[in-house]
Structure formats: C-alpha cells, structure tokens
C-alpha positions as CSV (number, residue, x, y, z in Angstrom):
1,M,0.1,0.1,-0.2
2,S,2.9,2.4,0.7
3,D,4.6,2.0,-2.4
4,I,1.6,2.7,-4.5
5,M,1.5,6.3,-2.5
6,R,5.3,6.9,-2.8
7,I,4.8,6.2,-6.4
8,G,2.2,8.6,-7.0
9,I,3.5,11.5,-4.6
10,S,6.6,11.0,-6.6
11,A,5.3,11.4,-9.8
12,L,2.9,13.9,-9.0
13,M,5.8,16.1,-7.8
14,A,7.9,15.3,-11.0
15,Y,5.4,16.4,-13.2
16,Q,4.2,19.6,-11.1
17,S,8.4,20.4,-11.9
18,A,7.7,19.4,-15.5
19,L,4.8,21.8,-15.7
20,N,6.9,24.3,-14.3
21,V,9.7,24.1,-16.6
22,A,7.2,23.7,-19.6
23,S,6.0,27.1,-18.2
24,Q,8.7,28.9,-17.7
25,N,10.2,28.0,-21.1
26,I,6.9,29.4,-22.7
27,A,6.9,32.4,-20.7
28,N,10.2,33.5,-21.7
29,A,9.8,32.3,-25.6
30,D,10.5,36.1,-26.6
31,T,13.1,36.7,-23.8
32,P,16.3,37.5,-25.7
33,Y,19.2,34.8,-25.2
34,F,17.0,33.1,-22.8
35,S,18.0,29.0,-23.2
36,R,15.4,26.6,-22.5
37,R,15.4,24.2,-19.8
38,E,14.8,20.5,-20.5
39,I,13.6,18.5,-17.3
40,N,15.2,14.7,-16.8
41,F,13.5,11.9,-15.1
42,T,15.1,9.0,-13.6
43,E,13.5,6.0,-12.0
44,F,13.3,5.7,-7.9
45,P,15.2,2.1,-7.0
46,F,13.2,-0.3,-5.4
47,D,9.5,0.4,-7.0
48,S,9.5,4.0,-5.7
49,G,8.3,6.0,-8.7
50,V,10.4,8.5,-10.5
51,N,13.0,11.4,-9.5
52,V,13.6,14.5,-11.1
53,S,17.3,14.2,-11.9
54,D,17.8,17.2,-13.1
55,V,16.6,20.1,-15.3
56,R,19.1,21.2,-17.8
57,R,19.9,24.6,-19.3
58,I,20.3,24.2,-23.0
59,V,23.0,25.7,-24.8
60,D,25.7,25.2,-27.1
61,E,28.7,27.3,-26.8
62,T,30.2,26.9,-30.1
63,A,26.8,28.3,-31.4
64,N,26.9,30.9,-28.4
65,R,30.1,32.1,-29.6
66,Y,29.5,32.2,-33.6
67,A,26.5,34.5,-32.5
68,Q,28.9,36.7,-30.9
69,I,31.6,36.7,-33.7
70,S,28.7,37.5,-36.0
71,N,27.1,40.0,-33.8
72,S,30.3,41.9,-33.5
73,D,31.0,41.9,-37.3
74,Y,27.5,43.1,-38.1
75,S,28.0,46.1,-35.8
76,K,31.1,47.2,-37.3
77,W,29.6,47.4,-40.7
78,S,26.1,48.4,-39.8
79,V,28.0,51.6,-38.2
80,Y,30.4,52.0,-40.8
81,L,27.8,52.1,-43.7
82,Q,25.4,54.2,-41.8
83,Q,28.2,56.8,-41.4
84,L,29.2,56.6,-45.1
85,G,25.7,56.8,-46.4
86,N,25.3,60.1,-44.3
87,F,28.7,61.1,-46.0
88,E,28.2,60.2,-49.5
89,P,25.6,63.1,-50.5
90,L,28.2,65.7,-49.7
91,F,30.4,64.6,-52.7
92,D,27.5,64.1,-55.6
93,D,24.5,66.1,-54.4
94,N,24.3,69.4,-56.8
95,T,24.3,71.8,-53.7
96,T,27.3,70.6,-52.3
97,N,29.0,69.2,-55.2
98,I,32.9,70.6,-55.5
99,G,32.8,69.3,-59.1
100,K,29.9,71.7,-59.9
101,F,31.7,74.7,-58.2
102,I,34.8,74.1,-60.3
103,T,32.8,74.0,-63.3
104,D,31.4,77.2,-62.6
105,T,34.6,78.7,-62.2
106,L,35.4,77.7,-65.6
107,G,32.3,78.8,-67.4
108,A,32.8,82.2,-65.7
109,L,36.8,82.2,-67.2
110,Q,35.2,81.0,-70.6
111,Q,33.1,83.9,-70.8
112,I,36.0,86.2,-70.4
113,E,37.8,84.4,-73.0
114,N,34.7,85.0,-75.5
115,N,33.7,88.3,-74.2
116,F,36.1,90.5,-72.2
117,N,34.2,92.9,-69.8
118,P,34.4,94.2,-66.1
119,N,31.3,92.3,-65.6
120,N,32.6,89.2,-66.3
121,R,35.7,89.7,-64.8
122,A,33.7,90.1,-61.7
123,L,31.7,87.1,-62.2
124,F,34.8,84.9,-62.4
125,M,36.0,86.5,-59.0
126,S,32.3,85.7,-57.1
127,K,32.6,82.3,-58.7
128,L,36.1,81.7,-57.3
129,A,34.8,82.8,-53.9
130,A,32.2,80.8,-54.0
131,L,34.2,77.8,-54.9
132,S,37.0,78.8,-52.0
133,Q,33.8,78.8,-49.4
134,Q,32.6,75.2,-50.5
135,F,35.9,73.8,-50.0
136,Q,35.9,74.8,-46.2
137,N,32.4,74.2,-45.9
138,I,33.0,70.4,-46.9
139,N,36.1,70.7,-44.7
140,G,34.5,71.9,-41.9
141,E,31.8,69.3,-42.2
142,I,34.3,66.4,-42.0
143,N,35.8,67.9,-39.0
144,R,32.5,68.0,-37.5
145,Q,32.0,64.3,-38.2
146,T,35.7,63.4,-36.7
147,Q,34.5,65.2,-33.8
148,N,31.7,63.4,-33.7
149,V,33.6,60.4,-34.2
150,S,35.2,61.1,-30.6
151,L,32.3,61.8,-28.6
152,S,30.9,58.4,-30.2
153,L,33.7,56.4,-29.0
154,Q,33.3,58.0,-25.4
155,T,29.6,57.0,-25.3
156,E,30.7,53.4,-26.8
157,V,33.4,53.3,-24.1
158,K,31.2,54.1,-21.2
159,Q,28.5,51.3,-22.5
160,V,31.7,48.7,-22.7
161,N,32.4,49.6,-18.9
162,N,28.9,49.2,-17.6
163,L,28.5,45.8,-19.3
164,L,31.8,44.7,-17.9
165,G,30.5,46.1,-14.2
166,S,27.3,43.9,-14.9
167,L,29.5,40.8,-16.0
168,A,31.8,41.1,-12.7
169,E,28.7,41.4,-10.6
170,I,27.2,38.3,-12.4
171,N,30.7,36.5,-12.1
172,R,30.3,37.4,-8.0
173,E,26.9,35.8,-7.5
174,I,27.5,33.0,-9.1
175,T,31.0,31.9,-7.6
176,G,29.0,32.9,-4.4
177,S,26.4,30.7,-4.9
178,G,28.1,27.7,-3.3
179,G,28.0,25.6,-6.4
180,V,24.2,26.0,-6.9
181,E,23.7,26.5,-10.8
182,R,21.4,29.7,-11.2
183,P,20.2,29.1,-15.0
184,D,19.0,32.8,-15.0
185,L,22.3,34.5,-14.1
186,L,23.7,32.5,-16.9
187,D,21.2,33.5,-19.2
188,Q,21.7,37.2,-17.8
189,R,25.1,36.8,-18.7
190,E,24.9,35.4,-22.2
191,A,23.0,38.6,-23.0
192,L,25.3,40.6,-21.5
193,V,28.3,39.0,-23.5
194,Q,26.3,39.4,-26.7
195,E,25.3,42.9,-25.9
196,L,29.5,43.3,-25.4
197,A,30.0,41.9,-28.9
198,K,28.3,44.8,-30.1
199,Y,30.8,47.0,-29.5
200,L,34.2,44.9,-29.9
201,N,35.8,41.9,-30.5
202,F,36.9,39.6,-27.6
203,T,37.2,36.1,-26.3
204,A,34.7,34.7,-23.7
205,S,35.7,31.7,-21.6
206,V,34.3,29.9,-18.2
207,D,36.4,28.1,-15.8
208,Q,35.8,25.4,-13.8
209,N,34.1,27.6,-11.2
210,G,31.7,28.9,-13.7
211,K,33.5,32.5,-13.4
212,L,33.4,34.1,-17.0
213,D,36.6,35.8,-18.1
214,I,37.2,38.3,-21.2
215,S,39.9,38.7,-23.1
216,L,41.2,40.6,-26.3
217,S,43.2,39.0,-28.9
218,N,46.4,39.8,-27.0
219,G,45.6,37.7,-24.1
220,M,45.0,40.6,-21.9
221,S,41.9,39.7,-19.4
222,L,39.1,42.3,-18.8
223,L,37.4,40.7,-15.8
224,S,40.0,38.8,-13.8
225,S,40.9,41.7,-11.8
226,N,38.8,43.2,-8.8
227,P,37.8,45.8,-9.9
228,P,37.7,45.0,-13.7
229,V,39.8,46.9,-15.9
230,E,38.7,50.3,-17.5
231,F,38.1,51.2,-21.0
232,V,39.2,54.8,-21.8
233,T,39.8,57.1,-24.8
234,L,43.1,58.3,-25.3
235,T,44.7,61.2,-27.6
236,D,46.4,59.6,-30.3
237,P,49.9,60.4,-29.7
238,A,50.7,60.5,-33.4
239,N,47.3,62.6,-34.2
240,P,46.4,64.5,-31.4
241,T,43.0,65.5,-33.4
242,N,41.9,61.5,-33.0
243,L,41.1,59.7,-30.1
244,N,42.3,56.0,-29.7
245,I,41.0,53.5,-27.3
246,G,42.9,52.5,-24.1
247,V,42.7,50.0,-21.4
248,K,43.4,50.7,-17.6
249,N,44.2,48.7,-14.8
250,G,45.3,50.6,-11.7
251,T,47.8,53.1,-12.8
252,T,48.5,51.3,-15.7
253,T,47.1,52.3,-19.4
254,I,47.5,50.6,-22.8
255,D,46.4,51.4,-26.1
256,V,44.6,48.6,-27.7
257,T,43.4,50.4,-30.6
258,Q,45.0,48.2,-33.0
259,L,43.3,45.0,-31.3
260,I,39.6,46.3,-31.8
261,T,39.1,44.9,-35.3
262,S,35.3,44.5,-35.2
263,G,32.5,45.9,-33.2
264,E,31.0,49.2,-33.5
265,I,34.0,50.9,-32.2
266,A,35.8,49.4,-34.9
267,G,33.3,50.7,-37.5
268,W,33.7,54.5,-35.8
269,I,37.5,53.8,-36.3
270,N,37.1,52.5,-39.9
271,Y,34.7,55.6,-41.2
272,R,37.2,58.3,-39.4
273,T,40.5,56.5,-41.2
274,N,39.1,55.0,-44.3
275,G,36.0,57.5,-44.7
276,L,36.9,61.1,-43.4
277,A,40.3,61.3,-43.1
278,A,40.7,59.8,-46.8
279,A,38.3,62.2,-48.2
280,Q,40.1,65.3,-46.5
281,A,43.6,64.2,-47.7
282,A,41.9,63.9,-51.1
283,L,40.0,67.4,-51.0
284,G,43.2,68.8,-49.4
285,R,45.1,67.8,-52.4
286,L,42.6,69.2,-55.1
287,A,42.7,72.5,-52.8
288,L,46.5,72.6,-53.0
289,A,46.7,71.8,-56.8
290,F,43.8,74.2,-58.2
291,S,45.4,76.8,-55.8
292,D,48.9,76.2,-57.1
293,K,48.2,76.5,-60.3
294,L,45.9,79.3,-60.6
295,N,48.1,81.3,-58.5
296,T,51.2,80.4,-60.8
297,Q,49.4,81.5,-63.9
298,N,48.0,84.8,-62.4
299,K,51.3,85.6,-61.3
300,L,52.4,85.6,-65.2
301,G,49.9,87.9,-66.2
302,I,48.9,91.4,-65.6
303,D,46.0,92.9,-64.0
304,G,43.5,95.7,-64.7
305,N,45.7,98.4,-63.4
306,G,48.5,97.4,-65.4
307,N,50.5,95.6,-62.5
308,L,52.1,92.3,-62.6
309,G,49.9,89.8,-61.4
310,G,49.8,88.3,-57.6
311,N,48.4,85.2,-56.1
312,I,44.9,84.7,-56.3
313,F,44.6,82.4,-53.5
314,A,46.6,82.2,-50.0
315,N,50.2,80.7,-50.6
316,I,50.1,77.4,-50.5
317,N,53.4,77.5,-48.6
318,T,53.2,80.2,-45.6
319,A,55.5,79.6,-42.6
320,S,52.1,78.1,-40.6
321,A,50.9,75.7,-43.3
322,M,54.4,74.3,-43.7
323,A,54.7,73.6,-39.9
324,N,51.2,72.5,-39.6
325,R,51.9,69.6,-42.0
326,V,54.2,67.9,-39.5
327,I,53.1,66.5,-36.3
328,A,55.6,65.4,-33.7
329,N,54.5,62.2,-31.8
330,S,53.8,63.2,-28.2
331,N,56.0,60.4,-26.8
332,N,59.2,61.7,-28.7
333,A,62.0,62.1,-26.6
334,G,63.9,64.7,-29.3
335,S,63.0,68.1,-30.0
336,A,63.4,68.4,-33.7
337,S,61.9,71.2,-35.6
338,M,60.6,70.3,-39.1
339,T,58.5,72.0,-41.9
340,V,57.1,70.7,-45.1
341,N,57.3,72.6,-48.3
342,I,55.0,71.6,-51.3
343,D,57.2,71.7,-54.3
344,D,54.9,70.4,-57.2
345,T,51.2,69.5,-56.5
346,S,51.0,67.3,-59.6
347,Q,53.0,64.6,-58.0
348,L,51.2,64.9,-54.5
349,T,49.5,61.6,-53.4
350,T,46.8,61.3,-50.8
351,S,48.7,59.4,-48.5
352,D,50.1,60.9,-45.1
353,Y,53.6,59.7,-44.4
354,R,55.6,58.5,-41.2
355,L,59.1,59.1,-40.3
356,S,60.8,57.1,-37.8
357,I,64.0,58.0,-36.2
358,G,66.5,55.0,-35.7
359,A,69.8,55.0,-34.1
360,S,72.6,57.6,-35.3
361,N,69.9,59.9,-36.7
362,T,69.1,57.3,-39.7
363,Y,65.4,57.6,-40.7
364,V,62.8,55.8,-42.5
365,L,60.2,57.5,-44.3
366,T,57.1,55.1,-45.0
367,R,54.0,56.3,-47.2
368,L,51.2,54.7,-44.9
369,S,48.5,54.1,-47.9
370,D,50.7,51.4,-49.1
371,N,53.3,51.0,-46.1
372,T,55.9,51.6,-48.6
373,V,59.2,52.9,-47.8
374,V,60.0,56.1,-49.8
375,S,63.3,57.5,-48.2
376,S,65.8,56.6,-45.8
377,G,69.1,57.4,-44.8
378,T,70.7,59.5,-42.3
379,I,70.0,63.0,-41.2
380,S,73.5,64.2,-40.4
381,S,73.0,67.7,-39.7
382,F,70.7,70.5,-39.9
383,P,69.0,71.9,-41.8
384,Q,68.6,68.9,-44.0
385,A,66.1,68.0,-46.7
386,V,64.1,64.9,-47.5
387,T,62.3,65.3,-51.1
388,V,59.7,62.8,-52.1
389,D,56.3,63.0,-54.1
390,G,56.1,66.4,-54.8
391,F,57.1,67.8,-51.2
392,T,59.9,68.3,-48.8
393,I,60.6,67.5,-45.3
394,N,62.7,70.2,-43.7
395,V,64.4,69.1,-40.8
396,N,65.6,72.7,-39.2
397,S,66.6,72.3,-36.0
398,G,66.5,70.5,-32.4
399,T,67.7,66.9,-31.6
400,L,66.6,63.5,-32.9
401,S,66.1,60.6,-30.9
402,A,66.2,56.8,-31.7
403,G,62.4,55.9,-31.7
404,D,61.1,59.3,-32.5
405,Q,58.0,59.3,-35.1
406,Y,56.6,62.3,-37.2
407,L,53.6,62.2,-39.0
408,I,54.0,63.9,-42.6
409,S,50.4,65.0,-43.9
410,P,51.2,67.2,-46.8
411,T,47.7,67.9,-47.6
412,Y,46.8,69.1,-44.0
413,G,44.5,71.7,-43.5
414,A,44.7,72.5,-47.4
415,A,40.9,72.5,-48.2
416,N,40.3,75.2,-45.2
417,N,43.3,77.0,-46.2
418,L,42.1,77.8,-49.9
419,A,41.0,81.3,-49.2
420,L,41.0,84.4,-51.6
421,A,44.2,86.5,-51.4
422,I,42.7,89.3,-53.7
423,T,39.6,91.7,-53.1
424,D,38.9,93.4,-56.1
425,P,38.5,91.7,-59.2
426,S,40.8,94.2,-61.4
427,Q,43.7,92.0,-59.3
428,L,42.9,89.1,-61.4
429,A,45.8,89.2,-63.7
430,L,44.0,88.0,-66.9
431,G,46.2,89.6,-69.4
432,W,49.9,89.2,-70.6
433,P,52.7,91.9,-69.6
434,V,53.9,91.5,-73.0
435,T,53.0,93.0,-76.5
436,A,54.6,92.5,-79.7
437,S,54.3,94.7,-82.9
438,E,55.2,95.3,-86.4
439,G,57.6,97.9,-86.6
440,T,59.4,99.0,-90.3
441,K,57.9,96.6,-92.6
442,Q,59.6,96.9,-96.3
443,P,57.2,96.3,-99.2
444,G,56.3,92.6,-99.9
445,S,57.6,91.5,-96.5
446,N,55.1,89.3,-94.7
447,G,56.6,88.6,-91.4
448,T,54.3,88.6,-88.4
449,I,55.2,88.4,-84.5
450,E,53.7,86.8,-81.5
451,V,54.1,86.4,-77.9
452,K,53.5,82.7,-77.3
453,D,54.0,82.3,-73.4
454,I,54.9,84.1,-70.3
455,T,57.2,81.7,-68.3
456,D,58.8,83.8,-65.8
457,T,57.7,87.5,-64.6
458,T,60.7,87.1,-61.7
459,T,63.5,88.1,-63.9
460,S,65.3,91.2,-64.1
461,D,63.4,92.4,-67.4
462,F,60.3,93.0,-65.2
463,S,62.1,94.7,-62.2
464,I,60.6,97.9,-63.3
465,P,56.8,98.4,-62.6
466,K,54.9,98.8,-65.8
467,Q,57.9,98.5,-68.1
468,L,60.4,96.0,-69.7
469,N,63.9,96.3,-68.8
470,P,64.4,96.6,-71.7
471,P,62.1,97.1,-74.4
472,I,63.4,95.6,-77.5
473,E,63.5,96.0,-81.0
474,I,64.2,93.6,-83.4
475,R,66.4,94.6,-86.5
476,F,66.2,91.9,-89.7
477,T,69.2,92.3,-92.3
478,S,69.5,90.6,-95.6
479,S,72.9,89.6,-97.4
480,G,73.8,87.1,-100.0
481,G,70.4,85.3,-99.1
482,I,71.0,84.7,-95.7
483,V,68.5,86.7,-93.4
484,Q,69.4,87.4,-89.8
485,Y,67.8,89.4,-86.8
486,S,70.0,91.0,-84.2
487,L,68.2,92.1,-80.6
488,Y,68.5,95.6,-79.4
489,N,67.2,97.8,-76.4
490,A,64.7,99.7,-78.0
491,T,65.2,102.9,-75.7
492,T,69.1,103.0,-75.9
493,S,69.7,101.1,-79.5
494,T,72.1,99.2,-77.4
495,L,72.9,95.4,-79.4
496,I,71.7,92.9,-77.0
497,E,72.7,90.2,-78.8
498,G,73.0,89.2,-82.9
499,P,73.3,88.7,-85.9
500,I,71.2,85.6,-85.2
501,T,70.2,83.3,-88.4
502,Y,66.8,83.1,-89.2
503,D,65.3,80.1,-90.3
504,P,62.1,80.8,-92.4
505,T,60.9,76.9,-92.8
506,S,60.6,76.8,-89.0
507,G,60.1,80.1,-87.9
508,A,62.1,82.0,-85.4
509,N,61.1,81.3,-81.3
510,I,63.4,84.3,-80.4
511,F,64.1,83.2,-76.3
512,P,66.0,81.8,-75.2
513,T,68.6,83.4,-77.6
514,P,71.5,81.4,-79.0
515,A,73.6,83.2,-76.0
516,N,70.8,82.1,-73.5
517,Y,69.3,85.4,-72.9
518,D,65.9,84.5,-71.6
519,P,63.7,87.3,-70.3
520,G,61.0,85.4,-69.1
521,Y,58.5,85.3,-71.9
522,R,58.8,83.5,-75.6
523,V,57.9,85.4,-78.8
524,S,58.2,83.9,-82.2
525,I,58.4,85.3,-85.8
526,S,57.1,84.0,-88.9
527,G,57.2,84.6,-92.5
528,N,59.2,83.2,-95.5
529,N,59.9,86.8,-97.2
530,I,61.0,88.8,-94.5
531,Q,63.2,92.0,-95.9
532,D,66.3,93.6,-95.1
533,G,65.1,96.6,-92.6
534,D,62.2,95.1,-91.2
535,T,61.8,95.7,-87.7
536,F,59.4,94.3,-84.6
537,N,58.9,95.7,-81.3
538,I,58.3,93.8,-78.0
539,A,57.4,96.3,-75.2
540,Y,55.3,96.4,-71.6
541,N,51.5,95.7,-72.3
542,T,49.7,99.3,-71.3
543,N,46.3,97.9,-72.8
544,S,46.1,95.0,-69.8
545,A,42.0,96.3,-69.2
546,S,41.1,94.4,-72.4
547,D,43.8,91.8,-72.8
548,N,42.4,88.2,-72.0
549,R,45.6,86.1,-73.3
550,N,46.3,85.0,-69.5
551,A,42.7,83.9,-69.1
552,R,42.9,81.9,-72.1
553,T,45.9,80.3,-70.7
554,M,44.3,79.7,-67.6
555,V,41.3,77.8,-69.3
556,Q,43.5,75.4,-70.4
557,L,44.5,74.8,-66.8
558,Y,41.3,73.1,-66.5
559,Q,41.8,70.7,-69.8
560,Q,45.1,69.6,-68.4
561,G,46.4,67.1,-66.3
562,S,47.3,68.6,-62.6
563,L,46.6,65.8,-60.2
564,L,48.1,62.3,-59.9
565,G,45.5,59.9,-61.1
566,A,45.2,56.3,-59.8
567,D,47.1,54.7,-62.9
568,G,50.0,57.5,-62.4
569,R,49.0,59.6,-65.2
570,L,47.9,63.1,-64.5
571,I,44.3,63.9,-64.5
572,T,42.3,67.4,-64.7
573,F,40.7,69.1,-61.7
574,N,37.5,67.7,-62.2
575,Q,38.6,64.3,-62.7
576,G,40.5,64.6,-59.5
577,Y,37.2,65.5,-58.0
578,N,35.3,62.8,-59.6
579,L,38.0,60.3,-58.3
580,L,37.6,61.5,-55.0
581,A,34.0,61.2,-55.1
582,S,33.9,57.8,-56.8
583,D,36.7,56.6,-54.1
584,V,33.8,57.7,-51.5
585,S,30.8,55.9,-53.3
586,V,33.0,52.6,-53.9
587,K,33.9,52.4,-50.3
588,T,29.9,53.0,-49.5
589,N,29.0,50.1,-51.8
590,E,31.7,47.8,-50.7
591,A,30.4,48.3,-46.9
592,A,26.9,47.7,-48.2
593,A,27.9,44.6,-49.8
594,R,29.8,43.7,-46.2
595,Y,27.2,44.9,-44.1
596,E,24.6,42.6,-46.2
597,T,26.6,39.8,-45.8
598,S,27.2,40.6,-41.9
599,A,23.5,40.4,-41.5
600,R,23.0,37.0,-43.2
601,V,25.7,35.7,-41.4
602,R,24.3,36.7,-38.0
603,E,20.6,35.7,-38.9
604,Q,22.4,32.2,-39.5
605,A,24.3,32.5,-36.3
606,E,21.0,33.3,-34.2
607,E,18.9,30.9,-36.3
608,R,21.6,28.0,-35.2
609,R,21.3,28.9,-31.4
610,D,17.8,29.4,-31.3
611,R,17.6,25.7,-32.8
612,I,19.4,24.6,-29.9
613,S,18.6,26.7,-27.3
614,G,15.6,28.6,-28.5
615,V,11.8,27.9,-27.0
616,S,9.7,26.1,-29.5
617,L,6.0,26.9,-28.6
618,E,4.7,24.2,-30.4
619,E,7.1,21.5,-28.7
620,E,6.5,23.0,-25.4
621,A,2.6,22.8,-25.7
622,L,2.9,19.4,-26.5
623,N,4.8,19.0,-23.4
624,L,2.7,21.0,-21.3
625,A,-0.1,18.7,-22.3
626,R,1.5,15.7,-21.7
627,Y,3.1,16.9,-18.5
628,Q,-0.7,17.7,-17.6
629,T,-1.7,14.2,-18.4
630,A,0.7,12.3,-16.6
631,Y,0.1,15.0,-13.9
632,Q,-3.6,14.0,-13.8
633,A,-2.7,10.5,-13.9
634,S,-0.6,10.8,-10.8
635,A,-3.3,12.5,-9.2
636,Q,-5.5,9.8,-10.1
637,V,-2.9,6.9,-8.7
638,L,-2.8,8.6,-5.3
639,E,-6.8,8.7,-5.5
640,I,-6.7,5.0,-6.1
641,A,-4.5,4.2,-3.4
642,K,-6.7,6.3,-0.6
643,S,-9.6,4.2,-1.8
644,V,-7.7,1.0,-1.4
645,F,-6.4,2.3,2.0
646,D,-9.8,3.4,2.9
647,T,-11.5,0.0,2.0
648,I,-9.1,-1.8,4.2
649,I,-9.4,0.3,7.1
650,A,-13.1,-0.4,7.0
651,I,-12.5,-4.0,6.6
652,T,-10.1,-4.2,9.7
653,R,-13.0,-2.4,11.5
654,G,-15.6,-4.6,10.9
C-alpha cells in the first residue's frame, strides 16, 4: 500500500516540476538569449516511483560563440555603412558638389575668353569665392564628423565599462552561490556577452568554477582583476585630433586600438580613417593643386591696373601651413623642428607619411597608404631636406632620438586654407604683360610676330613696374640670301645679341637666344619673305584692361593634367574631384555589400542558436499537455491508493 502512495506522490511532484519547466520556457519564449530548460527523469529504486534527476539549461557554447562573432562583425559594418551613407551626399549633391563649383569657375573664365568686360571679370571672381567657401564648408563638415566620431567613441567606451561591471557582478553572484547552478544568471550573462560583442571583439571563456573571463586578442584579461579593468579614450600620440581606445588597469593604461577589429568601435574608427581622413586628404590635395596652378598662372599675367599679377589664393607654403604639415609624436624624446614645403602639386598623393628615427639619426620615411618605404638614410646635420612625392621635409633644428616618430601630412589643412588673397576683380591678372608688334615693314614683307607664352615674371626684365627692362627692337638684315636678325635695347639702341640666322622654314622662337638670354617670355616670328630693314617691337602691355590672353591660358589649366591619377597619369581638376567622389561611393557600396553579408551570417548564427537553445512554442505546448495528463494520472494513482487504503481500514474495523 505504501509503495503505491510513494509512486503516486513522486510522480505528482515530478510532473508538477515538469509543468513548471514547460511554463517557464513558454513564458520566456521571447526573452532575448533565454536558453530553454529541459527536465530529465530517473526511476527511483525499489519500485519507489520517479525522480527529477536534473533540469538542464540547453546551450551550445560553439553556437553562442558563433553568434557573438557574427554580432560583432555585423555591428561594425552597420555603423560604417550608416556613416558613409550620410557622408556620401556631400560629394554628389548638386548643392554641395565641389565639381560643380569648379565647373562654374571655368564657365565664368570662358566668358572672359569669349567676351572680355568688367562684369565677366567680377563674375569669375565671385565664382572663385564661392568655390573657396565650398571647400571650407566641406572641410568643416569633415571636421565636425571627426569630432562626432570622438564623442561616439566616448559613449561606446562608457557602455563597454557598464557591461563589464555587470558581468563582474554576475561573476560574484555565481561564484558565491555555493556551487548551485543559477540558470537565470547564466542567461543574463549570455545576454550581456552578446551585448558587449556589439561594441568590440573578444574571447569569452568560463573556468571550472563557472567564472567568466573576457580577453582581447593579445590575451589581456578584462574581468580577472577586482575591480575589472576600465576602458578609456586616449589622445592619439601620433595625431592629437583623434581619440584612441585604451585599457586602464590600476595606474597602467595600454592602447588597444589596433586590437579592436570588429564591433561598433571598430566601425567608428574605420569610418574616421577610411572615410573622413581619406576624403579630407583628397580634398586637400585638390585644393592645393587648384590654388597653386591658378596662383602660378596669375603671377605670369598683368591685372586690370597694369601691374604684374600676384596670388589669387593664399600661398600654399605659408610658414604656418608648412609647420602644420608635421605632427611630432607626443612620446618623442627629441625636439627636432620640421616643416614641409609643397614643391609640385602634380606629384602629390593623398597619403600621410611616417618619419621614423633610428639609431645615429638614421631615418625611414614610409608612405602609409601602401606601407611603402619611399626614402631612408641619415640626417647628418641641420638643416637637411628630404624630398619625395612632390614635397620636401625640412629638418631645421633641434635634436633627434631613436624611436621618435613624426606624422607627415602634406595635405593637412589645405581645403580650409583655400581662401582668396585678393579683394578686387581688377587684381585678376587676365592679360599678359608683354605685347609684340610690327615696326618698319618693307614692301613685299610677310613677317609677323606673336607673344606665345609668359614663363617667368621674376627676371630683371620685369624689375621696373609697368615697363620692360629693356623693351626690345628686333632688326632684320639680309645679305647674300642669308636673313639674320639682331636684338637691340629699344630705348638706348644698344645691341643685346646678334646677328642670329633666321630660318624661314620653321620660324624663329626668339627666346632663349643662342647665347641663352631669357627675359621670361616667349616670342616667335614667322614669314618666309622677311626683308632687309624689317623691324619688330616687344614692349610692356599698356592695354591690360582689355587683354584676355592669360585668361585663355587659365582655361587650358582646367583641361590639362594637374593631379596624379590612380594609374600614375595626370588628371584634370574635375577628374580629380570625380576620383574623390567615386572613392567615397565605392567604399559605400563595398560597405553595403559587407553589411548585407554580415547581416545574413548574423541571421544564420541566431537561427543556429535558436534551434539549439530557443523555445519552440509548439513543442512546449505538446510537453505541457503531456505533463498535464501525466500529472492528472499521478493524482488518480493517489486517489486509487486512498480508496484502497480506506477499504482496508473499513474491513479492519468490521
């Protein structure tokens, strides 16, 4: 009789537990990272019924690890794509497109080429001002977004620290539970681990006491110390405008930026480096080339007041600009003073460079875009220059120490520095300072003269304002069928050089002369029937207000190669901008593809985990019905046992 009672009671209690487990599973079907429970029964010995041997938390650590890794990768590409998607319109929208602003300046310049008047000169000036402002606007937006990256990194670091603190608290609860398993804590811990994976990559492991540890790829433990380590943001010693990620343990802080390769933190850093910094460097290079080419050509011309032209835009090699292109690493022991001079904008890349100092003042200069050593040697004395890729590093003074590093950024600040240096449209030097004309012309002569180019206005020939020094008269003589010419100072009739044989088949490019006299301009004479006594004159241009020859030459600047292209060939200003916009677009498309792939992988990882640990409502409903039936049957066993017991008692009393 007692056996039936024990069997009934044990079954009733077992299936009540089973009903509790099924109900708990159903209640948490939508709880993130809840791992379903599975109840197991064993037979009591000696016909004593059933026992609940254990309630297992169904979990697969491999599936959880796979979900963690895919979650981290997805988060990285999600942030990177979202930021690039917001950034890309800056370069292809009609209201912000720098390429459109460049085209606008060309259109205004072509109007001067076709119809020279003061209104067109003012229009060209206004278009240059608008272009300058737009360069600064885009550069300012890049700076603001760089600051936003820093703010976001600070926020993410706080989240990481909060999660590590919560994980440390769960560790304390688990290890203090006296060996009693707490499935609820394990589920909470798994949810926190997966949340942490959104921010950075790591390895999670559990020791024999059930204590969780989180470690970075270099083996650094994040939870083993008490209190746990703290993540912090650090000023990048190589570039103070950027924040790096560090781990602080007591009084020691270690930079771990390079160890974080996935998660939202990696996404922000990737966006800063490959999105913002790359675009800013390309924008700066375009600004340098545009301002340098137009400045150089304007200085070869003559303005509306008859003066030689100056810079249209601020000089690209001001003292401050040259100094700002070098950033000394804050950990340097040496005190060297350096500047960077831009020599040839057509040879500039968009890369930054790292100058590393070794023993005995040896150096290695590495182009960071492709990690190529572009120069190496020894800095034996001060000052010393290192010239590569269109720029020169001037090591001016101070001391060098082994281990010192310097970030060389030739394009630094260039887009923001693109500012007009003139305030009056009349200062645009749209004419040439030299005119050439026919003087005495003998009957039957067909000689003509033309100024072909201006090459240098810093020669002594332009040393007197609004004059040539000297003006030149070209006198032709002919004897025995040989035609010759001589150059004279038109003011003093002093012979400069000659006689020089004239070749009528190819014409005469007068300068440089056979004796290498070069006044800084190019003049040619043509005609196959130049007569003895013909003369030609070269003088300073006194009609600059209606001369557009330098404007025509400026138009050609837009049509010729001025920037180094991806294949090593020179490309135009607009092609350079299109290369910049295309690079941003390509990166956005690549990020979209990587995001889609990571999203699918993450979905598969979640499905894999759910197949193992997730709750199936259909299965639990069946279990619930089965356990309820078994529970009711167990209750019936007890009813039968009670009825039998009552019958036996009644017989005994009778």
